[in-house]
C-alpha positions in Angstrom: -51.4 65.3 163.7 -53.9 62.5 162.7 -56.9 61.7 165.1 -57.9 58.3 166.2 -58.6 55.9 163.3 -61.6 53.8 162.9 -61.6 50.3 163.9 -60.6 47.9 160.9 -63.8 46.4 159.1 -61.9 43.1 159.2 -62.2 43.0 162.9 -65.7 44.2 163.1 -66.8 41.4 160.4 -64.7 38.8 162.3 -66.7 39.8 165.8 -69.9 39.7 163.9 -69.3 36.4 162.3 -68.3 35.0 165.9 -71.5 36.5 167.3 -73.6 34.9 164.8 -71.9 31.5 165.2 -72.6 31.8 169.0 -76.2 32.4 168.4 -76.3 29.6 166.0 -74.6 27.3 168.6 -77.1 28.6 171.2 -80.3 27.9 169.1 -79.0 24.2 168.7 -78.1 24.1 172.5 -81.6 25.5 173.4 -83.0 22.6 171.3 -80.9 20.1 173.3 -81.8 21.8 176.7 -85.4 21.5 175.9 -85.1 17.7 175.6 -83.2 17.4 178.7 -85.2 16.1 181.8 -83.4 18.3 184.2 -84.8 21.4 182.5 -87.7 23.0 184.4 -91.1 23.1 182.1 -91.3 26.8 181.6 -87.8 26.8 180.2 -88.6 23.8 178.1 -91.5 25.2 176.4 -89.9 28.7 175.9 -86.8 26.8 174.6 -88.9 24.8 172.1 -90.6 28.1 171.0 -87.4 30.0 170.4 -85.6 27.0 168.7 -88.7 26.6 166.5 -89.0 30.3 165.5 -85.2 30.5 165.0 -85.2 27.4 162.7 -88.5 28.0 161.1 -88.8 29.5 157.4 -91.8 31.4 158.6 -91.2 34.8 160.3 -93.3 37.3 162.3 -92.3 39.9 159.8 -91.5 38.6 156.0 -87.9 39.2 155.2 -88.8 40.8 152.0 -90.2 43.9 153.8 -87.1 46.3 153.9 -85.3 46.7 157.4 -88.3 45.4 159.4 -88.0 42.0 157.9 -84.7 41.2 159.3 -85.4 43.2 162.7 -87.5 40.5 164.1 -84.5 38.0 163.6 -81.9 40.2 164.9 -84.1 41.0 168.1 -86.5 38.2 168.8 -84.1 35.3 168.5 -81.2 36.8 170.5 -83.5 37.8 173.3 -85.4 34.9 173.3 -82.1 32.9 173.9 -81.1 35.2 176.5 -84.1 34.4 178.6 -83.9 30.8 178.0 -80.4 30.8 178.8 -81.0 32.5 182.2 -83.9 30.0 182.9 -81.7 27.1 182.4 -79.8 25.4 185.2 -76.1 25.9 184.6 -75.1 22.2 184.2 -78.0 21.8 181.6 -76.7 24.8 179.7 -73.1 23.3 179.8 -74.2 19.8 178.6 -76.3 21.5 175.9 -73.7 23.7 174.7 -71.3 20.7 174.5 -73.7 18.7 172.4 -74.5 21.7 170.3 -70.8 22.2 169.5 -70.3 18.5 168.5 -73.3 18.7 166.1 -72.1 21.9 164.5 -68.5 20.4 164.1 -69.7 17.5 162.1 -68.5 17.8 158.3 -71.2 18.8 156.1 -71.3 17.1 152.6 -71.3 19.5 149.5 -72.0 16.8 147.3 -75.2 15.5 149.0 -76.3 19.4 149.1 -75.9 19.5 145.2 -77.8 16.3 144.5 -80.5 17.6 146.7 -80.8 21.0 145.0 -80.5 19.1 141.7 -83.6 16.9 142.5 -85.6 20.0 143.7 -84.7 21.5 140.4 -85.6 18.6 138.4 -89.0 18.2 140.2 -89.6 21.9 139.5 -88.6 21.6 135.8 -91.1 18.5 135.6 -94.0 20.4 137.1 -93.6 23.4 135.1 -93.5 21.1 132.1 -96.7 19.2 133.0 -98.2 22.6 133.8 -97.3 24.2 130.5 -98.5 21.1 128.6 -102.0 21.2 130.3 
């Protein structure tokens, strides 16, 4: 008789993706909540700090450090979001999450992304060429 089977990886992966999308939505929602005049000042400042840290390319522990580099992202951002969400009035949180969902549902242009990356690459190539000639 066979024992219990492990959960399917696809189910685990789907739950992880849904959790990550929820974190992404809440980071944007916290940004909107910080700008709402109904938000208390303490929650507003903490919300701005959490959103800035989550959206900033600079981390407390750089990502290239094995394990520890991603640990701050996996712990600090969700814990900061949890604290801010608990400090927010319920009506503000509902409105901010609605705004965030609308913002994240907007279509994104892949063509624009390709153009921007192309411009950066051209600028880097021009800078490298100038540096090599000097």
